C-alpha positions as CSV (number, residue, x, y, z in Angstrom):
1,X,21.7,60.4,86.8
2,X,21.4,56.9,88.3
3,X,19.1,54.6,86.4
4,X,17.9,51.1,87.3
5,X,17.1,49.1,84.2
6,X,14.9,46.1,85.1
7,X,15.1,43.6,82.3
8,X,18.5,43.7,80.6
9,X,17.5,41.9,77.5
10,X,17.5,43.2,73.9
11,X,15.9,46.6,74.5
12,X,16.8,47.1,78.2
13,X,20.4,46.0,77.7
14,X,20.9,48.2,74.6
15,X,19.5,51.3,76.5
16,X,21.5,50.5,79.6
17,X,24.8,50.2,77.6
18,X,24.1,53.5,75.9
19,X,23.5,55.2,79.2
20,X,26.7,53.9,80.6
21,X,28.7,54.8,77.5
22,X,27.3,58.4,77.8
23,X,28.5,58.8,81.4
24,X,25.4,57.8,83.5
25,X,25.4,55.5,86.4
26,X,23.3,52.4,85.7
27,X,22.3,49.3,87.6
28,X,20.9,46.5,85.5
29,X,18.6,43.8,86.9
30,X,17.7,40.6,85.1
31,X,16.1,37.3,86.0
32,X,18.6,35.2,83.9
33,X,21.5,34.3,86.3
34,X,23.8,33.5,83.3
35,X,23.2,36.8,81.8
36,X,23.8,38.6,85.1
37,X,27.0,36.6,85.7
38,X,28.3,37.3,82.2
39,X,27.7,41.1,82.5
40,X,29.5,41.2,85.9
41,X,32.3,39.2,84.6
42,X,32.9,40.4,81.0
43,X,30.8,43.6,80.7
44,X,27.7,44.2,78.6
45,X,28.6,44.0,74.9
46,X,26.6,45.6,72.0
47,X,27.3,44.1,68.6
48,X,26.2,44.4,65.1
49,X,26.2,46.9,62.2
50,X,25.0,49.9,64.1
51,X,27.8,50.0,66.7
52,X,30.1,47.8,68.7
53,X,31.3,48.4,72.2
54,X,31.4,46.9,75.6
55,X,30.6,48.7,78.9
56,X,31.2,47.7,82.5
57,X,28.0,47.9,84.5
58,X,26.9,46.2,87.7
59,X,24.2,43.6,87.3
60,X,21.9,42.0,89.9
61,X,19.0,39.5,90.1
62,X,15.5,40.9,91.1
63,X,16.0,39.7,94.7
64,X,19.2,41.7,95.0
65,X,17.8,45.1,93.9
66,X,18.4,47.9,96.5
67,X,15.7,48.7,98.9
68,X,15.2,52.2,97.4
69,X,15.3,52.9,93.7
70,X,14.3,56.0,91.8
71,X,14.5,56.2,88.0
72,X,13.4,52.8,86.7
73,X,13.5,51.8,83.1
74,X,11.3,48.7,82.8
75,X,12.1,46.4,79.9
76,X,10.8,43.0,80.8
77,X,8.5,41.0,78.6
78,X,5.0,42.3,78.7
79,X,3.7,39.1,80.4
80,X,6.3,39.6,83.2
81,X,5.1,43.1,84.0
82,X,3.1,42.0,87.1
83,X,5.9,40.1,88.6
84,X,8.4,42.9,87.9
85,X,6.1,45.5,89.5
86,X,5.7,43.3,92.6
87,X,9.5,43.7,93.0
88,X,9.7,47.3,92.0
89,X,6.7,48.9,93.8
90,X,7.9,48.3,97.4
91,X,11.3,49.7,96.5
92,X,10.3,52.7,94.5
93,X,11.3,56.0,96.1
94,X,8.6,58.6,96.8
95,X,9.9,60.7,93.9
96,X,10.7,57.7,91.7
97,X,9.0,56.7,88.6
98,X,8.8,53.8,86.1
99,X,9.3,54.2,82.3
100,X,7.9,51.3,80.3
101,X,10.3,50.4,77.4
102,X,8.2,47.3,76.7
103,X,6.2,46.0,73.8
104,X,2.5,46.4,74.2
105,X,0.6,48.9,76.3
106,X,1.5,47.9,79.9
107,X,1.1,51.3,81.4
108,X,-2.3,50.5,83.0
109,X,-0.9,47.6,84.9
110,X,2.1,49.7,86.1
111,X,-0.2,52.5,87.1
112,X,-2.2,50.1,89.2
113,X,0.9,49.2,91.1
114,X,2.5,52.6,91.7
115,X,0.0,55.4,90.6
116,X,-0.4,57.4,87.5
117,X,1.9,60.2,88.5
118,X,4.8,57.8,88.8
119,X,4.5,56.2,85.3
120,X,6.0,57.5,82.0
121,X,5.2,56.0,78.6
122,X,7.7,55.2,75.9
123,X,7.7,53.9,72.4
124,X,10.7,51.9,71.3
125,X,11.1,50.4,67.8
126,X,14.7,49.6,67.2
127,X,15.5,45.9,66.7
128,X,17.8,44.0,68.9
129,X,18.3,40.4,70.1
130,X,20.2,38.7,73.0
131,X,22.7,36.5,71.2
132,X,24.3,35.1,74.3
133,X,24.9,35.9,78.0
134,X,26.1,39.5,78.2
135,X,25.9,40.0,74.4
136,X,23.2,41.9,72.5
137,X,22.9,42.3,68.7
138,X,21.5,45.7,67.7
139,X,20.0,45.5,64.3
140,X,19.1,49.1,63.5
141,X,18.3,52.5,64.6
142,X,14.6,53.5,64.7
143,X,12.0,55.7,66.3
144,X,12.2,56.2,70.1
145,X,9.7,58.4,71.9
146,X,9.1,59.2,75.6
147,X,6.1,61.0,76.9
148,X,3.8,61.6,79.9
149,X,0.6,59.5,79.8
150,X,-1.5,62.7,80.1
151,X,0.1,64.3,77.1
152,X,1.9,67.0,78.9
153,X,5.6,67.8,78.4
154,X,7.4,67.5,81.7
155,X,10.9,68.2,83.0
156,X,11.5,64.5,83.7
157,X,10.5,63.6,80.1
158,X,12.8,66.2,78.7
159,X,15.6,64.9,80.9
160,X,15.0,61.3,79.9
161,X,15.0,62.2,76.2
162,X,18.3,64.0,76.7
163,X,19.9,61.2,78.5
164,X,18.8,58.2,76.3
165,X,20.4,58.0,72.9
166,X,18.0,58.5,70.0
167,X,15.0,59.3,72.3
168,X,12.7,62.2,71.6
169,X,9.9,63.8,73.5
170,X,6.3,63.2,72.4
171,X,3.0,64.6,73.7
172,X,1.1,61.6,72.2
173,X,2.9,58.5,73.4
174,X,-0.4,56.6,73.4
175,X,-0.8,57.3,69.7
176,X,2.7,55.8,69.1
177,X,1.8,52.8,71.2
178,X,-1.4,52.2,69.3
179,X,0.4,52.4,66.0
180,X,3.0,49.9,67.3
181,X,0.2,47.6,68.5
182,X,-1.0,47.5,64.9
183,X,2.5,46.9,63.5
184,X,3.0,44.4,66.3
185,X,0.0,42.4,65.2
186,X,1.6,42.2,61.8
187,X,4.8,41.0,63.3
188,X,3.0,38.4,65.3
189,X,1.6,37.1,62.1
190,X,5.0,36.9,60.5
191,X,6.3,35.0,63.5
192,X,4.1,32.0,62.8
193,X,6.1,31.3,59.7
194,X,9.7,30.8,59.1
195,X,10.0,33.7,56.7
196,X,11.9,36.8,57.6
197,X,9.9,39.9,58.5
198,X,10.8,41.5,55.1
199,X,10.0,38.4,53.1
200,X,6.7,37.8,54.7
201,X,5.6,41.5,54.3
202,X,6.8,41.5,50.7
203,X,4.7,38.4,49.6
204,X,1.6,39.8,47.7
205,X,-0.5,36.8,48.8
206,X,-0.2,38.0,52.5
207,X,-0.7,41.7,51.9
208,X,-4.5,41.7,52.5
209,X,-3.9,39.8,55.8
210,X,-1.3,42.3,57.1
211,X,-3.5,45.2,56.1
212,X,-6.6,43.7,57.8
213,X,-4.7,42.9,61.0
214,X,-3.5,46.5,61.2
215,X,-7.0,47.9,60.6
216,X,-8.5,45.6,63.3
217,X,-6.2,47.1,65.8
218,X,-6.3,50.7,64.6
219,X,-10.1,50.6,64.7
220,X,-9.8,50.2,68.5
221,X,-7.3,53.0,69.1
222,X,-8.2,55.5,71.8
223,X,-5.6,58.0,70.7
224,X,-4.7,59.3,67.2
225,X,-2.1,56.8,65.9
226,X,1.2,58.2,64.9
227,X,3.4,57.3,61.9
228,X,6.9,55.8,62.5
229,X,9.6,54.1,60.5
230,X,7.6,53.7,57.4
231,X,4.4,52.6,59.1
232,X,1.7,55.3,58.5
233,X,-1.8,54.6,59.9
234,X,-3.2,56.9,57.2
235,X,-1.4,55.0,54.4
236,X,-1.4,51.3,55.2
237,X,-1.1,50.2,51.6
238,X,2.1,52.3,51.2
239,X,3.3,51.2,54.6
240,X,3.8,47.6,53.5
241,X,6.5,48.5,50.9
242,X,8.2,51.0,53.3
243,X,8.3,48.4,56.1
244,X,9.8,45.8,53.7
245,X,12.6,48.3,53.0
246,X,13.0,49.2,56.6
247,X,13.3,45.6,57.7
248,X,15.6,44.6,54.8
249,X,18.0,47.3,56.2
250,X,18.0,45.7,59.7
251,X,20.4,43.0,60.9
252,X,17.5,41.7,62.9
253,X,15.7,39.6,60.3
254,X,13.1,37.9,62.5
255,X,11.0,39.3,65.4
256,X,11.6,38.5,69.0
257,X,8.3,36.6,69.0
258,X,9.7,34.3,66.3
259,X,12.8,33.7,68.3
260,X,10.7,32.9,71.4
261,X,8.8,30.4,69.3
262,X,11.4,28.8,67.1
263,X,14.7,29.2,68.9
264,X,14.0,29.7,72.6
265,X,10.8,27.6,72.8
266,X,9.3,29.8,75.5
267,X,6.1,31.7,76.1
268,X,5.6,34.8,74.0
269,X,4.0,38.1,74.8
270,X,1.0,37.4,72.6
271,X,-1.6,37.4,75.4
272,X,-0.2,40.5,77.0
273,X,0.0,42.3,73.7
274,X,-3.0,41.1,71.8
275,X,-5.2,39.4,74.4
276,X,-7.2,42.5,75.2
277,X,-7.8,43.4,71.5
278,X,-10.8,42.4,69.5
279,X,-11.0,41.2,66.0
280,X,-11.2,37.7,64.4
281,X,-7.7,37.9,62.7
282,X,-6.0,39.2,65.9
283,X,-7.6,36.3,67.8
284,X,-6.7,33.7,65.3
285,X,-3.1,34.9,65.1
286,X,-3.0,34.5,68.9
287,X,-4.4,31.0,68.6
288,X,-1.8,29.9,66.1
289,X,0.9,31.3,68.4
290,X,-0.6,29.3,71.3
291,X,-0.6,26.2,69.1
292,X,3.1,26.7,68.4
293,X,3.9,27.4,72.1
294,X,2.1,24.1,73.0
295,X,4.0,22.1,70.4
296,X,1.0,21.4,68.2
297,X,2.5,23.3,65.3
298,X,5.8,24.7,64.2
299,X,6.8,28.0,62.6
300,X,6.2,27.5,58.9
301,X,4.8,29.3,56.0
302,X,1.6,27.1,56.0
303,X,0.5,29.0,59.1
304,X,0.6,32.2,57.2
305,X,-1.3,30.6,54.4
306,X,-4.0,29.6,57.0
307,X,-4.1,33.2,58.3
308,X,-4.5,34.5,54.8
309,X,-7.4,32.1,54.3
310,X,-9.0,33.4,57.5
311,X,-8.7,36.9,56.1
312,X,-10.3,36.0,52.8
313,X,-13.0,34.2,54.7
314,X,-13.9,37.3,56.6
315,X,-13.6,39.6,53.6
316,X,-15.1,37.4,50.9
317,X,-16.9,34.6,52.6
318,X,-18.9,36.3,55.3
319,X,-20.7,38.7,52.9
320,X,-21.9,35.6,51.0
321,X,-23.3,34.0,54.1
322,X,-21.2,31.0,53.3
323,X,-19.7,30.3,56.7
324,X,-21.3,28.7,59.8
325,X,-18.3,28.2,62.0
326,X,-14.6,28.9,62.0
327,X,-11.9,26.7,63.5
328,X,-8.9,28.5,65.1
329,X,-5.6,26.7,64.7
330,X,-7.2,23.3,63.8
331,X,-5.4,20.2,64.8
332,X,-3.7,18.3,62.0
333,X,-0.9,15.9,61.2
334,X,2.6,17.6,60.9
335,X,3.0,16.2,57.3
336,X,1.1,14.6,54.5
337,X,-0.1,15.1,50.9
338,X,-2.4,18.0,51.9
339,X,0.0,19.6,54.5
340,X,-1.1,23.1,55.3
341,X,-3.9,23.2,52.7
342,X,-7.0,25.0,53.9
343,X,-10.1,22.9,53.3
344,X,-13.7,24.0,54.0
345,X,-16.1,21.3,55.2
346,X,-19.9,21.3,54.7
347,X,-21.7,21.5,58.0
348,X,-23.4,18.1,57.7
349,X,-20.0,16.4,58.4
350,X,-18.8,15.9,61.9
351,X,-15.6,17.6,63.1
352,X,-14.6,16.8,66.7
353,X,-15.5,19.5,69.2
354,X,-17.9,21.3,66.9
355,X,-21.6,21.2,66.6
356,X,-22.8,19.8,63.3
357,X,-25.7,22.2,62.7
358,X,-26.9,20.9,59.3
359,X,-28.0,24.6,59.0
360,X,-31.1,23.7,61.0
361,X,-32.7,24.7,64.3
362,X,-34.0,21.2,64.6
363,X,-32.4,18.6,66.9
364,X,-29.2,20.5,67.2
365,X,-26.7,18.0,68.7
366,X,-23.9,18.6,71.2
367,X,-20.4,19.0,69.8
368,X,-19.3,16.0,67.9
369,X,-17.2,13.5,69.9
370,X,-15.2,12.4,66.9
371,X,-14.5,13.4,63.3
372,X,-16.4,12.1,60.3
373,X,-14.1,9.6,58.5
374,X,-13.5,12.2,55.7
375,X,-12.5,14.8,58.3
376,X,-10.2,12.4,60.0
377,X,-8.5,11.5,56.7
378,X,-8.0,15.1,55.8
379,X,-6.4,15.8,59.2
380,X,-4.2,12.8,58.8
381,X,-3.1,14.3,55.4
382,X,-2.0,17.5,57.1
383,X,-5.0,19.6,55.8
384,X,-6.2,22.6,57.8
385,X,-10.0,22.1,58.3
386,X,-10.5,25.8,58.9
387,X,-14.3,26.3,58.6
388,X,-17.7,24.7,58.4
389,X,-19.8,25.9,55.5
390,X,-23.5,26.8,55.1
391,X,-25.9,24.5,53.3
392,X,-29.5,24.0,52.6
393,X,-31.2,22.6,55.7
394,X,-30.1,19.0,56.3
395,X,-28.9,19.0,52.7
396,X,-32.6,18.5,51.8
397,X,-33.0,21.3,49.2
398,X,-34.4,24.3,51.1
399,X,-33.1,27.1,53.3
400,X,-33.8,27.3,57.0
401,X,-34.5,31.0,57.6
402,X,-32.3,31.1,60.6
403,X,-29.2,30.3,58.5
404,X,-30.4,31.9,55.2
405,X,-29.3,31.5,51.6
406,X,-25.7,31.5,50.5
407,X,-25.1,34.1,47.8
408,X,-23.3,33.5,44.5
409,X,-19.9,35.3,44.5
410,X,-20.3,35.9,40.7
411,X,-23.6,37.7,41.4
412,X,-24.7,38.1,45.0
413,X,-28.3,38.6,43.8
414,X,-28.3,34.9,42.8
415,X,-28.0,31.7,44.8
416,X,-24.7,29.8,44.9
417,X,-26.8,26.6,44.6
418,X,-27.3,23.7,46.9
419,X,-27.1,21.9,49.0
420,X,-23.3,22.4,49.2
421,X,-23.8,26.1,48.9
422,X,-21.2,27.5,51.3
423,X,-18.5,25.1,50.1
424,X,-19.0,26.1,46.5
425,X,-19.2,29.8,47.3
426,X,-15.9,29.8,49.3
427,X,-14.0,28.1,46.5
428,X,-15.5,30.3,43.8
429,X,-14.8,33.4,45.8
430,X,-11.1,32.4,46.2
431,X,-11.3,31.9,50.0
432,X,-9.8,28.4,49.5
433,X,-9.1,26.1,46.6
434,X,-10.7,23.0,48.1
435,X,-13.9,22.2,50.0
436,X,-16.0,19.1,50.8
437,X,-19.6,18.8,49.8
438,X,-22.3,16.1,49.7
439,X,-24.4,15.1,46.8
440,X,-27.7,13.2,46.8
441,X,-29.2,14.4,43.6
442,X,-26.7,17.0,42.4
443,X,-25.8,18.9,45.5
444,X,-22.1,19.1,44.6
445,X,-22.4,19.5,40.8
446,X,-25.2,22.0,40.8
447,X,-23.5,24.7,43.0
448,X,-20.3,24.0,41.1
449,X,-22.0,24.8,37.8
450,X,-23.7,27.9,39.3
451,X,-20.4,29.2,40.7
452,X,-18.1,28.3,37.8
453,X,-15.9,25.7,39.6
454,X,-15.3,22.0,39.5
455,X,-17.5,19.6,41.5
456,X,-17.3,15.8,41.6
457,X,-19.7,13.2,42.7
458,X,-17.5,10.1,43.1
459,X,-18.5,6.5,42.5
460,X,-21.0,5.5,45.2
461,X,-19.2,4.1,48.2
462,X,-15.8,5.3,47.1
463,X,-15.7,8.0,49.8
464,X,-16.9,7.0,53.3
465,X,-20.0,8.7,54.6
466,X,-19.6,7.7,58.3
467,X,-20.1,10.8,60.4
468,X,-22.0,12.6,57.6
469,X,-25.7,13.2,58.4
470,X,-27.7,11.0,56.1
471,X,-30.4,12.3,53.8
472,X,-30.9,9.4,51.5
473,X,-28.4,6.6,52.3
474,X,-28.7,4.8,49.0
475,X,-28.0,8.0,47.1
476,X,-25.7,10.1,49.4
477,X,-22.2,10.8,48.2
478,X,-19.3,12.9,49.6
479,X,-17.0,14.6,47.2
480,X,-14.7,17.6,46.3
481,X,-15.4,21.1,45.1
482,X,-12.2,22.7,43.8
483,X,-10.8,25.4,41.6
484,X,-9.4,22.9,39.2
485,X,-9.9,19.4,38.0
486,X,-6.5,18.4,39.4
487,X,-7.4,20.0,42.7
488,X,-10.6,17.9,42.8
489,X,-8.5,14.7,42.1
490,X,-6.0,15.5,44.8
491,X,-8.8,16.0,47.4
492,X,-10.6,12.9,46.2
493,X,-7.4,10.8,46.7
494,X,-7.2,11.9,50.3
495,X,-10.8,11.4,51.3
496,X,-11.1,8.1,49.3
497,X,-7.8,6.7,50.4
498,X,-7.1,5.6,46.8
499,X,-4.8,7.2,44.2
500,X,-6.5,9.4,41.6
501,X,-3.9,10.2,39.0
502,X,-4.9,12.7,36.3
503,X,-3.1,11.5,33.2
504,X,-3.1,12.3,29.5
505,X,-5.9,10.5,27.6
506,X,-6.4,9.8,24.0
507,X,-8.9,8.1,21.8
508,X,-11.7,8.8,24.2
509,X,-15.3,7.9,23.0
510,X,-17.7,10.6,24.1
511,X,-21.4,9.9,24.2
512,X,-23.6,13.0,24.1
513,X,-26.9,12.5,25.8
514,X,-29.1,13.9,23.1
515,X,-32.3,14.0,25.3
516,X,-30.5,16.3,27.7
517,X,-29.6,18.7,25.0
518,X,-33.1,18.5,23.7
519,X,-34.7,19.2,27.1
520,X,-37.3,22.0,26.7
521,X,-36.2,23.7,29.9
522,X,-32.6,24.0,28.8
523,X,-31.7,27.7,28.3
524,X,-30.2,28.6,24.9
525,X,-27.1,30.1,26.4
526,X,-26.3,26.9,28.4
527,X,-27.0,24.7,25.4
528,X,-24.6,26.7,23.2
529,X,-21.8,26.6,25.8
530,X,-22.2,22.9,26.3
531,X,-22.2,22.2,22.6
532,X,-19.1,24.3,22.2
533,X,-17.5,22.3,25.0
534,X,-18.3,19.1,23.2
535,X,-16.8,20.5,20.0
536,X,-13.6,21.2,22.0
537,X,-13.6,17.6,23.1
538,X,-13.9,16.6,19.4
539,X,-11.1,18.9,18.5
540,X,-8.9,17.0,21.0
541,X,-9.4,14.0,18.8
542,X,-12.0,12.4,20.9
543,X,-14.7,10.4,19.0
544,X,-18.1,12.2,19.7
545,X,-21.5,10.6,19.0
546,X,-25.0,10.9,20.3
547,X,-26.4,8.3,22.6
548,X,-29.7,7.8,24.3
549,X,-30.8,6.1,27.6
550,X,-34.5,5.6,27.3
551,X,-34.8,4.7,31.0
552,X,-34.1,8.3,31.9
553,X,-37.8,9.0,31.3
554,X,-38.4,7.6,34.9
555,X,-35.5,9.3,36.5
556,X,-37.3,12.3,38.0
557,X,-39.9,10.2,39.7
558,X,-37.5,7.6,40.9
559,X,-35.1,10.1,42.4
560,X,-37.9,12.1,44.1
561,X,-39.6,9.0,45.5
562,X,-36.3,7.5,46.9
563,X,-35.1,10.8,48.5
564,X,-38.5,11.6,50.0
565,X,-39.0,8.2,51.4
566,X,-35.5,7.8,52.9
567,X,-35.5,11.4,54.2
568,X,-38.7,10.8,56.1
569,X,-37.2,7.6,57.6
570,X,-34.1,9.7,58.7
571,X,-36.2,12.6,60.1
572,X,-39.4,11.0,61.3
573,X,-38.6,11.2,65.0
574,X,-37.3,14.8,64.7
575,X,-40.3,15.9,62.7
576,X,-42.8,14.4,65.1
577,X,-41.1,16.3,68.0
578,X,-40.1,19.6,66.4
579,X,-41.9,19.9,63.0
580,X,-42.4,23.7,63.4
581,X,-38.7,24.3,63.7
582,X,-37.9,23.1,60.2
583,X,-37.8,25.6,57.4
584,X,-41.0,25.7,55.3
585,X,-39.4,24.0,52.3
586,X,-37.8,21.2,54.4
587,X,-41.1,20.7,56.3
588,X,-43.0,20.3,53.0
589,X,-40.4,17.8,51.7
590,X,-40.8,15.6,54.8
591,X,-44.6,15.8,54.6
592,X,-44.4,14.6,51.0
593,X,-42.0,11.8,52.2
594,X,-44.5,10.7,54.9
595,X,-47.0,9.9,52.1
596,X,-44.6,7.6,50.1
597,X,-45.5,3.9,50.5
598,X,-43.0,1.2,50.8
599,X,-44.3,-0.3,47.5
600,X,-43.8,3.0,45.7
601,X,-40.3,3.1,47.2
602,X,-39.4,-0.4,46.0
603,X,-40.7,0.4,42.6
604,X,-38.5,3.5,42.5
605,X,-35.5,1.5,43.5
606,X,-36.2,-0.9,40.7
607,X,-36.5,2.0,38.3
608,X,-33.1,3.2,39.5
609,X,-31.6,-0.2,38.8
610,X,-33.0,0.0,35.3
611,X,-31.6,3.4,34.8
612,X,-28.2,2.1,35.9
613,X,-28.5,-0.7,33.5
614,X,-29.3,1.7,30.7
615,X,-26.2,3.7,31.5
616,X,-24.2,0.5,31.4
617,X,-25.4,-0.3,27.9
618,X,-24.5,3.2,26.7
619,X,-21.0,2.9,28.3
620,X,-20.4,-0.3,26.5
621,X,-20.2,1.8,23.4
622,X,-18.6,5.0,24.7
623,X,-16.2,5.9,27.5
624,X,-17.8,9.0,29.0
625,X,-21.2,10.6,28.8
626,X,-21.5,14.4,28.3
627,X,-24.3,16.9,28.7
628,X,-25.3,20.0,30.7
629,X,-25.0,20.0,34.4
630,X,-28.1,22.2,35.0
631,X,-30.6,23.5,32.5
632,X,-30.1,27.1,33.5
633,X,-27.6,29.4,35.3
634,X,-27.8,30.4,38.9
635,X,-31.4,31.5,39.8
636,X,-32.3,34.1,42.4
637,X,-33.3,31.3,44.9
638,X,-32.9,27.6,45.3
639,X,-35.9,25.7,43.9
640,X,-37.1,23.3,46.6
641,X,-36.6,19.6,46.2
642,X,-39.8,17.8,45.4
643,X,-41.3,20.6,43.3
644,X,-41.4,20.9,39.5
645,X,-38.7,23.5,39.5
646,X,-36.6,21.3,41.8
647,X,-37.1,18.4,39.4
648,X,-35.8,20.4,36.5
649,X,-32.7,21.6,38.5
650,X,-31.7,18.0,39.3
651,X,-32.9,16.4,36.0
652,X,-29.4,16.0,34.6
653,X,-27.5,15.3,37.8
654,X,-29.9,13.0,39.7
655,X,-29.7,10.0,37.4
656,X,-26.0,9.6,38.2
657,X,-26.9,9.3,41.9
658,X,-29.4,6.6,41.0
659,X,-26.7,4.7,39.0
660,X,-23.9,5.4,41.5
661,X,-21.6,6.6,38.7
662,X,-18.9,9.2,39.0
663,X,-20.0,12.5,37.5
664,X,-18.2,15.9,37.4
665,X,-19.2,19.4,36.5
666,X,-16.7,21.7,34.9
667,X,-17.2,25.3,33.8
668,X,-17.7,25.8,30.1
669,X,-18.2,29.5,29.7
670,X,-20.7,32.3,30.4
671,X,-24.3,31.8,29.4
672,X,-27.4,33.8,30.3
673,X,-26.8,37.0,32.4
674,X,-23.0,36.4,32.0
675,X,-23.2,33.5,34.6
676,X,-21.4,30.3,34.0
677,X,-22.8,27.1,32.5
678,X,-21.6,23.7,33.5
679,X,-20.5,20.7,31.4
680,X,-21.3,17.4,33.1
681,X,-19.2,14.3,32.3
682,X,-19.8,10.9,33.7
683,X,-18.1,7.5,33.5
684,X,-18.6,3.9,34.6
685,X,-18.5,3.1,38.3
686,X,-14.9,3.0,39.6
687,X,-13.5,5.0,36.7
688,X,-13.2,8.3,38.7
689,X,-9.5,8.9,37.8
690,X,-10.2,8.3,34.1
691,X,-13.2,10.6,34.3
692,X,-11.2,13.4,35.9
693,X,-8.4,12.9,33.3
694,X,-11.0,13.5,30.5
695,X,-12.3,16.5,32.5
696,X,-8.7,17.9,32.8
697,X,-8.2,17.6,29.1
698,X,-11.4,19.7,28.5
699,X,-10.3,22.2,31.2
700,X,-6.9,22.7,29.5
701,X,-8.5,23.1,26.1
702,X,-11.1,25.4,27.5
703,X,-8.6,27.7,29.1
704,X,-6.3,27.6,26.0
705,X,-9.2,28.8,23.9
706,X,-10.5,31.4,26.4
């Protein structure tokens, strides 16, 4: 037989050399003039552990193909299929046909050029790389199937399988191709990192990602997928381990996609192979590859970490209604203290190019023209701002029905708290370790307590609020939600622009707010856990004593008046134009704010100053204040701000907003219904790092005693 191999790269060159070695006449065609020249001059060399030999075979460029060609083996990159067929189709003999040896499912494009009866499908899985002009490294032997597109077994397919080394006939070539599409999606994901295929697949942290990618593809299969080389569509879990072993045994350690990205710096086959497939993870893998192709990213493990975060977002975050928007391949600095760290951002903070929804249908703005300052600082630190999170409408204490409540990952029948609901839920669910929230009366610390994570309201003004939609400008804070105290400190250092070292502390004087522990609404389980946490602080050698701040009697009224008045000033124009579009709770809050007089507002501000002075007096005698974060565990719904239940929810957190002091909530064990209670610690303004150091000491003691 005389075969024309169009595309004499890794796959085509290996097949062509084998055909020549086995006595067939072959003409190879390739668009690389250096490769063509080397083959004509020195022969086509196959190297590596499988076999080593060199054959003499004529090679031509596409323009020099004969006018009539018959048996064509097409092995160009998938995205070059159209160009190749424009060369092949006019030359193809009436009884000629084209066999696709390519990655992807390019048969429909080939059929469109020459007709279905002149196209044969093939599945090729051995690994090979072009290592130089005229030289190909063959990494292994693997499954090779050839079949008619209609599933019949023809004479030409039997002849092809007999002529091509390792090839076998199949009546379900489409099933093999769909299975390879699924495996190929996994390989595309490995290619965004600098890990070998085997090392990436072997990493337990990435296993859910690879399984989810394969499932996204297989769910779209139009033919029964076939198993091959360890990959079994009916046993994806077991497939991972088998594929690790298969790839460890290959001299080809990285995929051709990786080599295109990291070595050759050329366009990959991603659009041709994955572009027609649906699925969020398939799409985001493609977007990351595009970012590398465009020079916005490099192949590194951080990209796999981001893909793994996307997978967790879909699997764990979506069911909680925690996500409003997802950012594919976000722009970021190439290096920095948060390089490659996925960070979720509350959707009242601007991110360039995205709509800041505020979880509201009112006055929805166009996409932001610039980042909020905190978003910009995170990008400059190398962080991956990968999603915008759900919140209570305009951070005002109630749900807009269009966006709905965010559910607690510890008990989906309860709220995750607000208003930084989605950020807390994603951290608690394990989607990411860091998120940003905002806090006007407890909106970081309350959801942190409900979800059993760490939430910090920093010193007022420490973290810039430019580009964050204001609710109550004199009380608004931006701060971190994190899995650990150190994680919160690291995130605070980035968004504040100031170091926040967490260091060993000793001789700390702890003031227990007796009136908070005596609060009638405080649930017994929460009280017990907070007292135990305070005992743990005493066991560390800290001096513990009770303190009182009498001015706290006015805190509920002062907080409510200030927030209501300032929220009305911020929303008045929107309310007068679109009142009916607000959620009922937010609309009620604004209507209350409309009735607050300027005199009442000034009086509340004065009460806030007295409360701050009372805290200052207490902190002249102690270093930190301690008490519960919230009186109860996560309730079924968020109590609206400005209601009696809402006052109770913010009773322990709101005073620190009035005083501008840093305050942190850390988990201190299960209380009612097995849900976590929160210990709140607070310190003098500007002592954020010290406060977090004390919180870290508690965290260590708490986990040691757990």
